[in-house]
C-alpha positions in Angstrom: -46.9 16.9 -4.4 -44.3 16.8 -1.4 -40.3 17.7 -2.2 -39.5 14.7 -0.9 -40.6 12.7 -3.8 -39.7 15.6 -6.2 -36.0 15.7 -4.9 -34.3 12.0 -5.0 -31.7 13.1 -2.7 -34.2 14.7 -0.5 -35.7 11.4 -0.4 -32.5 9.8 0.2 -31.9 12.2 3.4 -35.1 11.2 4.4 -34.1 7.3 4.5 -30.8 8.3 6.3 -32.9 10.6 8.8 -35.0 7.3 9.6 -31.5 5.5 10.5 -31.0 8.4 13.1 -32.8 7.7 15.9 -30.3 7.2 18.4 -29.1 10.6 18.0 -30.1 13.4 19.9 -32.0 16.2 18.4 -29.3 18.4 18.6 -26.8 15.9 16.7 -29.3 15.4 14.6 -29.4 19.3 13.3 -25.7 19.2 13.1 -25.6 16.4 10.6 -28.7 17.9 8.5 -26.6 21.1 8.2 -23.3 18.4 7.3 -25.8 17.3 4.8 -26.9 20.9 3.4 -23.1 21.5 2.9 -22.2 18.4 1.1 -25.3 18.8 -1.3 -24.1 22.3 -2.2 -20.4 21.3 -2.6 -21.1 18.4 -4.7 -23.9 20.7 -6.6 -23.9 19.6 -10.8 -21.6 16.3 -9.9 -22.7 13.0 -11.2 -21.6 9.0 -10.9 -21.0 7.2 -13.5 -24.5 5.6 -13.3 -25.9 9.2 -14.0 -27.3 9.5 -10.5 -26.4 13.0 -8.3 -23.0 12.6 -6.4 -25.0 13.3 -3.3 -26.1 10.0 -2.9 -23.2 8.2 -2.5 -22.0 10.5 0.5 -25.7 9.9 1.7 -25.2 5.9 1.4 -21.9 5.8 3.3 -23.4 8.0 6.1 -26.5 5.2 5.8 -23.9 2.7 6.2 -22.0 4.2 9.2 -25.8 5.0 10.8 -26.3 1.3 10.4 -23.4 0.4 12.6 -24.5 3.5 15.0 -21.5 5.9 14.7 -21.4 9.1 16.0 -22.9 12.3 15.1 -19.2 13.2 14.2 -18.9 10.2 11.6 -22.0 10.5 10.3 -21.1 14.5 9.3 -17.6 13.2 8.1 -19.1 10.3 6.0 -21.3 13.1 4.2 -18.8 15.5 3.7 -15.9 12.8 3.1 -15.1 13.8 -0.9 -15.6 17.4 -0.2 -12.2 18.6 0.5 -10.8 16.0 -2.5 -13.6 16.7 -5.1 -14.7 20.5 -4.1 -12.1 22.3 -3.2 -13.2 22.9 0.6 -10.5 23.7 3.2 -9.9 22.2 6.1 -9.7 25.4 7.9 -13.5 26.1 6.5 -14.5 22.7 8.1 -13.2 23.3 11.2 -14.9 26.9 11.4 -18.2 25.2 10.1 -17.8 21.9 11.9 -15.8 21.8 14.4 -12.1 20.5 14.6 -12.6 16.5 15.2 -15.3 16.3 12.6 -12.4 18.3 10.2 -10.0 15.7 11.4 -12.3 12.8 10.2 -12.6 14.4 6.7 -8.8 15.3 6.5 -7.9 11.5 7.6 -10.1 10.4 4.9 -8.9 13.0 2.3 -5.1 11.4 2.9 -6.2 8.1 2.5 -8.1 8.6 -0.8 -4.5 10.5 -2.3 -2.9 6.8 -1.9 -2.3 4.8 -4.8 -1.9 1.2 -4.5 -0.2 -0.6 -7.2 -1.2 -3.6 -8.2 2.3 -4.4 -10.0 3.6 -4.6 -6.7 1.1 -7.5 -5.1 3.7 -8.2 -2.3 3.7 -4.7 -0.7 -0.1 -5.3 -0.2 0.7 -5.9 3.6 2.8 -2.9 4.4 0.1 -0.8 2.3 -2.9 -2.1 4.6 -0.6 -1.7 7.5 0.1 1.9 6.5 -3.5 2.7 5.7 -4.2 1.7 9.7 -1.3 3.5 11.1 -2.4 6.9 9.2 -6.3 6.4 10.1 -5.2 7.2 13.9 -8.9 7.5 14.6 -10.5 3.9 13.6 -13.8 6.0 12.6 -11.9 6.7 9.5 -11.3 3.6 8.8 -15.0 2.8 9.3 -16.0 5.3 6.9 -13.4 4.4 4.4 -14.9 0.7 4.3 -18.4 2.0 3.8 -17.5 4.2 1.2 -15.8 1.3 -0.5 -18.6 -1.0 0.3 -20.8 1.4 -1.5 -18.6 1.8 -4.4 -18.5 -2.0 -4.9 -22.2 -2.4 -4.6 -22.5 0.3 -7.4 -19.7 -0.5 -10.2 -22.4 -2.1 -12.9 -22.0 1.4 -15.1 -18.0 1.1 -15.0 -15.9 0.2 -18.0 -14.5 -4.0 -17.1 -11.1 -3.1 -16.6 -11.7 -0.4 -14.0 -14.1 -2.7 -12.1 -11.5 -5.6 -11.9 -8.5 -3.2 -11.1 -11.0 -1.7 -8.0 -12.2 -4.9 -6.8 -8.5 -6.6 -7.0 -7.2 -3.5 -4.6 -10.5 -4.3 -2.4 -9.7 -7.9 -2.2 -5.6 -7.4 -1.5 -6.7 -4.5 0.7 -9.6 -3.9 2.3 -11.1 -7.3 3.0 -8.3 -7.9 5.4 -8.7 -4.8 6.8 -12.5 -5.4 7.8 -11.3 -8.8 8.7 -8.9 -7.4 11.3 -11.4 -5.1 12.5 -13.6 -7.9 12.8 -16.0 -6.5 10.5 -17.7 -9.8 9.2 -20.8 -8.7 7.6 -18.7 -6.2 5.5 -15.7 -8.3 5.2 -18.0 -11.2 3.4 -19.9 -8.7 1.3 -16.5 -7.1 -0.2 -14.7 -10.4 -0.3 -18.0 -11.5 -2.3 -18.1 -8.4 -4.8 -14.7 -8.5 -5.2 -15.1 -12.5 -6.9 -17.9 -11.4 -8.6 -15.9 -8.8 -10.5 -12.4 -10.5 -10.7 -13.9 -13.9 -12.3 -17.3 -13.3 -13.2 -17.6 -16.4 -15.3 -16.5 -18.5 -12.1 -19.1 -16.6 -10.0 -21.7 -17.2 -12.0 -21.3 -20.7 -12.7 -20.8 -21.6 -8.6 -24.0 -19.4 -8.1 -26.2 -21.5 -10.2 -25.0 -24.7 -8.5 -25.7 -23.3 -4.9 -29.0 -22.2 -5.8 -29.8 -25.7 -7.5 -28.4 -27.3 -3.7 -30.3 -24.7 -2.2 -33.5 -26.2 -3.6 -32.2 -29.8 -3.4 -31.1 -29.1 0.4 -34.4 -27.2 1.7 -36.0 -30.1 3.2 -33.2 -31.1 5.1 -32.5 -27.5 6.5 -36.2 -27.1 7.6 -36.1 -30.7 9.2 -32.4 -30.0 10.9 -33.8 -26.7 12.0 -37.0 -27.8 13.3 -35.4 -31.1 15.8 -32.6 -28.7 17.1 -35.5 -25.9 18.1 -37.3 -29.0 19.7 -34.1 -30.0 21.4 -33.5 -26.7 22.9 -37.4 -26.1 24.1 -37.1 -29.2 25.9 -34.0 -28.6 27.5 -35.8 -25.2 28.5 -33.5 -23.0 26.6 -34.2 -19.8 25.2 -31.9 -20.0 22.0 -32.2 -17.8 18.3 -31.6 -20.6 15.9 -30.1 -19.4 12.3 -29.6 -21.3 9.1 -26.6 -19.8 7.3 -24.6 -20.3 3.7 -21.0 -20.5 3.0 -20.3 -17.6 0.6 -19.5 -18.1 -3.0 -16.2 -17.2 -2.5 -15.7 -19.0 0.6 -16.8 -21.8 -1.4 -14.6 -21.4 -4.4 -11.3 -20.8 -2.0 -12.0 -24.0 -0.4 -12.1 -26.2 -3.4 -8.8 -24.4 -4.8 -6.9 -24.8 -1.3 -8.1 -28.6 -1.0 -8.6 -29.4 -4.8 -12.5 -30.3 -4.6 -15.1 -30.2 -6.9 -18.4 -28.5 -5.9 -20.0 -31.4 -5.1 -17.3 -32.7 -2.5 -18.0 -29.5 -0.5 -20.2 -30.9 2.3 -20.4 -27.9 4.8 -22.2 -25.1 2.5 -24.9 -24.8 4.5 -24.8 -24.3 8.4 -26.4 -23.3 11.7 -25.8 -20.5 14.3 -27.0 -21.0 17.7 -27.4 -17.5 19.7 -27.7 -17.8 23.6 -28.4 -15.4 25.9 -25.0 -15.7 28.4 -21.6 -17.0 27.9 -22.2 -20.2 30.4 -25.5 -21.0 27.6 -23.2 -21.4 24.8 -21.6 -24.5 26.9 -24.8 -25.6 28.3 -26.0 -25.4 24.1 -23.3 -27.5 23.1 -24.2 -30.0 25.6 -27.4 -30.4 24.2 -26.4 -30.5 20.4 -24.2 -33.4 21.3 -26.7 -34.9 22.9 -28.6 -34.4 19.8 -26.3 -35.4 16.7 -23.0 -37.2 16.8 -20.1 -34.6 17.0 -17.1 -35.2 14.5 -14.0 -36.1 16.0 -11.1 -33.1 15.6 -13.6 -30.7 14.6 -14.4 -28.8 17.9 -12.9 -25.2 18.3 -13.3 -23.1 21.5 -12.6 -19.2 20.1 -14.9 -18.2 23.7 -11.7 -19.3 26.0 -9.1 -18.4 23.3 -10.5 -15.6 21.2 -9.3 -14.5 17.7 -7.1 -11.7 17.0 -10.3 -9.7 15.8 -12.4 -10.3 19.0 -14.0 -12.9 17.3 -15.7 -15.3 20.1 -17.6 -18.7 19.7 -17.9 -22.2 19.6 -17.4 -24.1 16.3 -18.7 -27.8 16.3 -19.4 -30.0 13.1 -21.9 -33.0 13.9 -23.8 -35.9 11.4 -26.9 -34.7 10.6 -30.0 -37.4 10.4 -28.9 -38.0 6.4 -25.2 -38.8 7.2 -23.5 -35.7 6.1 -21.4 -33.1 8.4 -22.9 -29.9 9.4 -21.4 -27.0 11.3 -22.6 -25.2 14.3 -21.7 -21.8 15.7 -22.8 -21.1 19.3 -22.3 -17.7 21.1 -23.8 -15.2 23.2 -25.6 -12.1 21.8 -22.8 -10.1 22.9 -20.4 -12.0 21.0 -22.9 -12.4 18.2 -22.8 -8.3 17.8 -18.8 -8.2 18.0 -18.5 -11.4 15.5 -21.0 -9.6 13.0 -20.3 -5.9 13.4 -16.4 -6.4 14.9 -15.3 -2.9 16.6 -18.5 -0.9 15.0 -20.5 -3.6 18.2 -18.9 -1.2 20.7 -21.2 1.5 19.4 -23.9 -0.7 18.9 -24.5 -3.2 21.8 -24.5 -2.7 25.7 -24.2 -5.1 27.5 -26.6 -5.4 30.9 -25.0 -4.7 33.5 -23.4 -7.1 36.2 -23.1 -9.6 33.6 -20.1 -11.9 32.8 -17.4 -10.6 30.8 -17.0 -12.3 27.6 -13.2 -11.9 27.3 -10.7 -14.2 28.9 -8.1 -13.1 31.2 -5.1 -13.6 28.4 -6.7 -11.6 26.1 -6.9 -8.4 28.2 -3.5 -6.9 26.7 -4.9 -6.4 22.9 -5.5 -3.5 21.6 -9.3 -4.5 20.5 -9.8 -6.3 24.0 -9.2 -3.1 26.3 -12.1 -1.4 24.0 -14.6 -4.2 25.1 -13.1 -3.5 28.8 -13.7 -0.1 28.6 -17.0 -0.7 27.4 -18.2 -3.0 29.9 -16.6 -1.4 33.0 -16.1 2.4 32.5 -18.7 3.3 30.0 -16.4 6.5 29.8 -16.9 7.4 26.1 -13.7 10.3 26.9 -11.7 7.3 27.7 -12.8 5.1 24.7 -12.4 7.3 22.0 -9.1 8.1 23.5 -8.5 4.3 22.8 -9.9 4.5 19.5 -7.1 6.9 18.4 -4.2 4.6 19.1 -2.6 3.3 16.1 -3.3 -0.1 15.0 0.5 -0.8 14.5 1.5 1.4 17.4 5.5 0.3 16.7 5.7 1.5 13.2 5.6 4.3 10.5 5.0 3.6 7.1 6.8 6.1 4.5 6.8 6.0 1.1 10.2 6.7 -1.5 9.3 9.0 -4.4 8.5 6.5 -6.9 6.0 5.0 -3.9 7.7 2.2 -2.7 6.7 1.7 0.9 9.3 1.3 3.7 8.2 0.3 6.9 10.4 1.7 9.9 10.2 2.0 13.3 7.8 5.0 15.3 10.6 7.7 16.2 12.5 6.9 12.5 14.2 9.5 11.2 15.4 10.8 7.1 19.0 8.9 8.3 16.9 5.5 9.2 15.2 5.7 6.1 18.5 6.7 4.3 20.0 3.4 5.7 17.0 1.1 5.1 16.9 1.9 1.4 20.4 1.2 1.3 23.8 1.4 3.4 25.4 3.6 0.4 22.5 6.1 0.2 22.9 6.6 4.2 26.8 6.7 4.0 26.6 9.6 1.5 23.2 11.2 2.7 23.6 15.1 3.4 20.0 16.5 3.4 16.1 14.9 3.0 12.9 16.6 1.6 10.2 15.2 3.5 6.5 15.7 1.5 8.6 18.0 -1.1 9.9 20.4 1.6 13.6 20.2 3.3 13.3 18.8 6.6 16.5 18.4 9.5 17.9 15.1 9.5 16.4 14.5 12.9 13.1 15.4 12.0 10.6 12.6 13.3 8.7 10.8 10.2 5.1 10.1 9.8 3.2 7.5 8.3 2.2 8.7 5.1 5.0 10.9 4.3 7.1 10.8 1.3 10.9 10.8 2.0 13.7 12.1 -0.7 17.0 12.0 0.2 19.7 14.2 -1.3 23.4 12.8 -1.2 26.7 13.9 -2.2 29.6 12.0 -3.3 32.5 13.0 -0.9 29.7 13.0 2.2 30.4 10.8 4.9 28.2 9.8 8.3 28.3 12.3 11.3 28.8 10.7 14.4 26.2 13.2 16.1 23.7 11.2 14.1 24.1 8.2 16.7 22.2 10.6 19.2 18.8 10.4 17.1 18.9 7.3 14.9 16.8 4.4 16.4 16.9 1.8 13.8 19.6 -1.2 14.4 20.7 -0.8 11.2 21.6 2.6 10.7 23.3 2.7 14.0 25.6 -0.6 13.3 26.2 1.1 9.6 27.4 4.4 11.0 29.2 2.9 13.5 31.0 0.4 11.2 31.7 3.0 8.6 33.2 5.6 11.5 35.1 2.6 13.1 36.8 1.6 10.0 37.6 5.5 9.2 38.9 5.4 12.6 41.5 3.0 11.8 42.8 3.7 8.7 43.1 7.5 10.1 44.9 5.5 13.3 47.1 3.7 10.8 48.2 6.5 9.1 48.9 8.4 11.8 50.6 5.5 13.8 53.1 5.2 10.8 54.0 9.2 11.2 54.2 8.7 14.5 56.3 5.9 14.5 58.7 7.4 11.7 59.7 10.5 13.7 60.3 8.3 16.9 62.6 5.9 14.4 64.3 9.1 13.3 65.5 10.0 16.8 67.2 6.6 16.7 68.9 7.5 13.6 66.6 4.5 11.7 63.7 4.1 9.2 60.2 1.8 9.5 61.4 -1.3 8.2 59.4 -1.9 5.2 57.0 -5.1 4.9 54.8 -6.5 7.6 54.6 -10.1 9.2 54.2 -12.0 5.8 57.3 -10.7 4.4 59.8 -13.0 3.9 63.5 -12.2 5.1 64.8 -10.2 8.4 62.1 -8.2 8.4 59.1 -10.6 8.2 60.8 -12.2 11.1 61.5 -8.7 12.5 57.4 -7.7 12.8 56.6 -11.4 13.9 58.9 -10.8 16.9 57.4 -7.2 17.7 53.6 -8.4 17.3 54.6 -11.1 19.7 56.0 -8.4 22.2 53.2 -6.2 21.9 50.0 -8.6 21.8 48.9 -7.9 18.5 47.0 -9.3 15.7 48.7 -7.9 13.0 52.0 -5.1 12.0 48.8 -2.8 11.0 47.4 -3.5 14.4 50.2 -2.7 16.3 50.9 0.8 14.6 47.1 1.4 14.4 47.3 1.1 19.0 50.6 3.7 18.3 48.1 6.0 16.1 45.5 5.5 19.1 48.0 6.3 21.8 47.3 3.0 23.4 51.1 2.2 22.5 53.9 5.0 23.1 55.7 5.6 19.7 59.1 6.1 21.6 59.0 2.8 23.4 57.7 0.9 20.2 60.9 2.8 18.0 63.4 1.7 20.9 62.1 -2.1 20.7 62.5 -2.0 17.0 65.8 -0.3 17.2 66.9 -3.8 19.7 65.6 -6.2 17.4 67.4 -3.9 14.5 70.6 -3.9 16.1 70.6 -7.7 17.3 70.4 -8.4 13.7 73.2 -6.5 12.7 71.5 -3.2 11.7 73.5 0.2 12.9 72.0 3.6 12.6 72.1 5.9 10.1 74.3 9.0 10.7 72.3 11.1 8.5 69.0 10.3 9.5 70.0 10.7 13.1 71.4 14.1 12.5 67.7 14.5 10.7 65.6 13.4 14.0 67.8 15.8 16.6 66.8 18.5 14.4 63.3 17.9 14.0 63.0 17.4 18.2 64.3 21.2 18.7 62.1 22.4 15.9 58.4 22.0 15.9 58.1 23.2 12.3 60.4 20.8 10.6 58.9 18.0 8.9 59.0 15.6 11.7 56.2 17.2 13.9 52.2 16.3 13.1 50.9 18.9 11.2 47.0 20.1 11.9 45.1 21.6 8.9 41.5 20.8 10.2 41.2 17.9 7.5 42.0 15.1 10.2 39.5 13.0 11.2 38.7 10.9 14.5 41.8 10.2 15.6 43.1 14.1 15.8 40.9 16.1 18.4 41.0 19.9 19.7 41.0 20.2 23.3 37.5 21.2 23.9 39.2 22.6 27.7 41.1 25.4 25.8 39.6 25.3 21.9 42.9 25.8 19.8 42.8 28.0 16.8 45.7 28.6 14.1 48.7 30.9 15.6 48.0 29.7 19.5 51.8 27.9 20.8 50.3 23.8 21.0 50.9 20.4 21.8 49.9 17.2 21.3 49.0 14.5 24.2 48.4 10.7 22.9 45.6 10.1 24.8 45.1 6.4 25.8 42.9 5.0 23.2 41.8 8.6 22.2 44.0 9.2 19.3 45.9 12.7 19.4 44.5 15.9 21.5 45.7 19.0 20.8 46.2 21.4 23.5 47.7 25.3 23.9 50.3 25.5 25.3 49.3 27.6 28.5 45.8 25.4 28.7 45.9 24.1 32.5 44.6 20.9 31.9 47.6 20.2 29.1 50.1 21.6 31.7 48.7 19.1 34.7 48.7 15.7 31.9 52.5 16.8 30.6 53.4 16.6 34.7 51.7 13.6 34.9 52.6 11.7 31.6 55.4 13.8 30.1 56.3 10.6 27.6 53.1 11.1 26.0 53.5 14.6 24.7 54.4 15.0 21.2 55.4 18.2 19.0 52.7 18.9 16.6 52.2 22.5 14.5 49.8 24.2 12.3 49.5 24.1 8.6 50.5 27.0 6.6 46.9 26.8 5.1 44.5 25.8 7.5 41.5 23.6 5.2 38.7 24.8 7.1 37.6 27.4 10.2 38.2 26.1 14.1 36.0 27.0 16.8 36.8 28.8 19.9 34.7 30.5 22.9 34.6 33.9 23.9 33.0 35.9 27.2 31.4 39.3 26.7 30.1 41.1 29.6 27.4 44.0 28.3 25.5 46.4 30.1 21.7 45.2 30.3 18.9 46.3 27.7 16.5 46.3 24.7 18.1 44.8 21.8 21.9 44.2 23.3 21.8 40.6 21.8 21.1 42.2 18.2 24.0 44.7 18.6 26.8 42.4 19.9 25.7 39.7 17.0 25.8 42.9 14.5 29.4 43.5 15.5 30.3 39.7 15.4 29.2 39.6 11.9 30.7 43.2 10.7 34.3 40.7 11.8 32.9 38.1 9.1 32.6 35.2 11.4 29.8 33.2 12.6 28.1 32.6 15.9 27.8 28.8 16.6 26.7 28.5 20.3 25.3 31.0 22.8 25.1 30.9 26.1 23.6 33.7 28.5 24.1 34.0 32.8 21.5 33.8 35.4 22.3 37.7 36.2 19.8 38.8 33.1 17.5 40.7 34.7 20.6 42.8 36.4 22.4 45.8 35.0 25.4 43.7 33.3 25.0 40.0 31.8 27.9 37.9 30.3 27.6 36.1 27.2 29.5 33.4 26.6 29.9 32.6 22.8 31.7 29.8 20.4 32.8 31.3 17.3 34.0 30.0 14.2 37.2 31.7 13.4 40.0 31.1 10.7 43.2 31.9 13.0 44.2 33.7 16.5 44.5 37.4 13.9 40.9 36.9 13.1 39.7 36.2 16.9 41.9 39.7 17.6 39.6 41.8 15.2 36.6 40.4 16.7 37.3 41.4 20.2 38.6 44.5 19.0 35.2 45.3 17.0 33.4 44.0 19.5 34.7 46.4 22.2 33.8 49.4 20.0 30.2 48.5 20.3 28.3 50.8 22.7 26.8 48.0 25.0 29.8 45.8 25.4 31.6 46.7 28.5 34.3 43.8 28.2 35.1 41.1 25.6 38.2 38.3 26.1 39.1 34.8 25.0 37.8 32.3 27.5 40.8 30.1 28.7 40.4 27.2 30.9 
């Protein structure tokens, strides 16, 4: 007795081998090696039916071979469960079978890890899109569909509740994907099997009714087939005529949708006419319309305007000899291949050179149509495969929350976009993120299938730098809204401080209330708002804080209005105001401690730090900009706009460290940068930025470092420490 007869798995492989006659000898040897590897990996494993587990990968590979998929796909189909169930690593697969096959197996393993929750059926569409987006190579989806089809065909041994759960998942997820790819044969069978396990009683009743109808109508079907065949013979046209039966699921769906009884469903049977060329389809339509009367309004031309999944046919409904309606579908051989096998038809069907294209020009832009064009026009398999790797949903990524909720985001989205997609409060308080359990930068780009966790802190707030990398409109608008509100609040506080200080010099205090207050103060604010062209008291004061209006000018206007109302300057307040004008540390100055927000900026030209003599410039709409008194840029601004300068002072206890720049000239050599960094670290400071000149290859090099420091004394400590370093020739602060 032969080994094949003794070993069922070997017999199965022999059946698979019979289907691989389209591959060359080298490819068949590689497939055989993959089979041996899978057989060894699954040794001792059995399916629920009791069969050796290897029968399943062989059956999946056989379905892929029916589609004439390439050797890499067949090998991946044989090994699709090896990584998940047998502990085989991706590295091992790359070493033995090459990177392309390993990538296919890895893609299938990732899809297997996704669990669809039927409790949230509203997420089915997102789940389908996520599957398609994750499978960057369409062959992964084709193998996955073959895997699901074989599992559905062999579910009898499973418990009924498991059958129903898998069938529901198949109907919600995999049936629409098969339809999206134009795999009509697979689509119909998966639909039918799902219906059988979800509603076994209904399936049984309808199956029996269809069998009975089939017997009653056999004579009519044969008569129509004979008459149609004779009509085409008389017209001297070569066509193939197929009788087709509506699936039980589609009959059930039609009954449900249109509230019909089984007896009222008229088009249980139909016919398909397959012609040689595209133009023959329209000639065939003429022949049929001459033979039987068409029903008005029941003609559809899916050749001129094909469906999104590439399907093309003419559909017409005719009145048959006994007066009932029967549908005919007319298509060319090329269209028939695409209609039945969808995207898989591109491996199977080679259109003859020079024949007419089946695509309409307006469809050329679609992804599926571009594949047809490449197959028809270039025959370039490398280009074809490259297009296959394009996402079916190229504009989106689908990521998961830790609780498995799916969030759709645009391509290029970051954890900050994800945080704002969950809730604006999560985005505003976001401090860091984990992607797939590992810490990740907030600017990292997310991929489909990533599990994203956002870490928040109660006192956190959005960083303006986020606007440089977020890509969703929601995140961008929420960040801007928060920053704008925060800036307005800080500007209002700053404006009140500046106005109070300027009014003290006039011997007055800031009038209480606002434009809605009763009495003379309400009238005063209304007068000031009209003078300033503002909407409200807060709007006027905010503009003072932003530097759009000069505090001294507004104060003089308030003093004038108060004088007209009979209010005189207070001598004590006037004395206090004059005292503060001469003393920068008095209570009238704006005190800088580092906790200020967007309304106070430390000038990037001179980078002031505590201990430096400073002055404040009220920029037009920029808020308060603090310069060192020795800054050349600041001096030029003072000459041009002296009235915009105000007194500022450092706080005795700054709340944070400040950045400033130093220049270090070093003798070039090995490990110079490390020695400089070590010296700076010894002085208890951090380097936040480093630049090297172009003369790196010379005897000396200049390093420009930005350091984080406490104050000017700390800076002097750093410079002294650097000067003691053997490789440092000179170290000094950078001043403009």
